N, C-alpha and C positions, 0 to 999 in steps of 0.2 A: 240342746236336743232339736231335732228337725223331723219333719214328716216326709215320708216317701210313699210313692205309689209303686207297688210291686206287682208285676204280672208273671204268673207261672203257667206252664202248659205241660201237657203230657210228654214224657220222655219216651225213649225206645222200648222200655219195658211195660208201658201202659197197655193193658188189654182192652182194645176198643170194643170188644164184644160184651164187656161187663160194665155196669154202672160204677161210679166213683166209690160208693160204699161197699162194693163187692171186689174191689181191687185187692191183690195180695198185700198184706201188711197194713190194711186200713186201720185197725185198732191202734197200732203203734203210732201211725201218722196222726190220727185224730187226737190221741193223748198228747203227743208232742205239740201240736198246734194249739190245743186247749191251754197248755202250759205257757205258750207265748202270749196268749190272751191274758192269762192270770198275771203274768209279769208286766203287763202294760205295753208290751212290745208290739203286738198286733192289736190294732184298735177295731178294725172291721175286716171281714174277709169272706170269700165264698166264690162259687162259680158265677160267671157272667155269660151273657149271650146264649150260645148253644150248649153251654156247660163244658166246653173243651178249653176254656181259659179260666184262670182263677185270679182274682184281684184281691190284694191285701193293702190296707192302709196301715203303715208301720211308723212307729215313733222311735227313733234311734239317733245315736251320736253321729253316724256316718254311713255311707254306702258300704264301706268295708264291714261294719258291724252287721248290716243287713245280710250281706253275703255269708259271713261267718256263722250267724245264727241259723240261717236257712240250710246251710251245709250240714247241720246236725239233724235235720229232718230225716227219719229213716227212709223216706221215699226219694231223697236226693241221691245217696250212693247206690240205691237200687235202680236208679234211672227211671223211676216211675213218674217223677216230676222234675222239670228243670225250670230255672228262673230265666224268663225271656227278657225282662227289663226291670230296672230299678231307676226311678226318676224322682228327684227332689220335688216337693210340692209346697208351694207357698199358698197358704190358706188365707183368703181375703174376705170371704163371706162366712158368717156364722161363728167366727172366732172372737172370743173376748179380748179386748185390747188392754 
């Protein structure tokens, strides 16, 4: 298992006039993301900066697994969110050896 830093951003269906929790399909998206947390896949996540980027710390076997799991988010096929980057993360501080 490895750690990944995932950045997601609004897609073409994001309504910039509405806050995140008022976007269409919010409940389904939130339930899906909570399930990823419950599974231990997403360790931390949420909006960063101006709230138009979303950062997730993910624990997965591979980048492919990250892509496949996030493809199941209802906001992905709806083009409300898109994955901007998936980067492996080597944790050097705060990790038990």
